[in-house]
C-alpha positions in Angstrom: 136.0 96.8 45.8 136.2 95.1 49.3 134.5 92.0 50.5 132.4 92.0 53.7 130.4 89.3 55.8 127.3 90.7 57.4 125.9 89.6 60.9 122.7 87.4 60.1 120.8 89.2 63.0 121.5 92.8 61.1 121.4 91.4 57.4 118.0 92.6 56.4 118.2 96.3 57.6 122.1 96.4 56.4 121.1 95.3 52.9 118.5 98.0 52.6 120.9 100.8 54.0 123.6 99.4 51.4 121.3 99.4 48.5 120.1 103.0 48.9 123.8 104.1 48.0 124.6 101.6 45.1 124.1 98.0 43.8 125.7 95.2 46.1 126.9 91.9 44.8 126.6 88.6 46.5 129.6 86.8 45.4 129.5 83.7 47.8 126.8 81.6 49.7 128.6 82.2 52.6 127.3 85.0 52.5 130.1 87.3 51.5 129.1 90.7 49.7 131.4 92.9 47.3 130.9 96.6 48.3 132.0 100.0 47.9 133.9 102.2 50.2 130.6 104.1 50.5 128.6 101.0 51.7 131.3 100.7 54.5 130.6 104.5 55.5 126.9 103.8 55.6 127.0 101.0 57.6 129.5 102.2 60.0 127.5 105.6 60.3 124.3 103.4 61.3 126.1 101.0 63.7 126.0 97.9 61.9 128.6 95.3 62.6 130.5 93.7 59.5 133.6 91.6 58.9 136.3 92.7 56.0 137.0 89.5 54.4 140.3 89.2 52.6 140.4 88.6 49.0 141.5 85.4 47.4 144.5 85.5 44.9 142.9 84.3 41.6 144.5 81.2 40.0 146.5 81.9 37.2 146.6 79.4 34.7 149.5 78.2 32.7 149.8 78.7 29.1 149.8 75.4 27.3 151.8 75.1 24.1 149.9 73.2 21.4 152.0 70.5 20.1 151.6 67.6 17.7 151.7 64.1 19.3 
């Protein structure tokens, strides 16, 4: 999955176009959306602008070894 940011001026029309294809998930209040490649095809075909957002690496938690104090 890819993440994109939509222009505020085109947001409503772009949103409607994307949900015709498949569900879209808002993942940040920025607003950043998680979309499928099919969503990008629809947006491009209909002339909407969007910004592809780089994915953030997930923090890996270190394993903690339980020891008695």
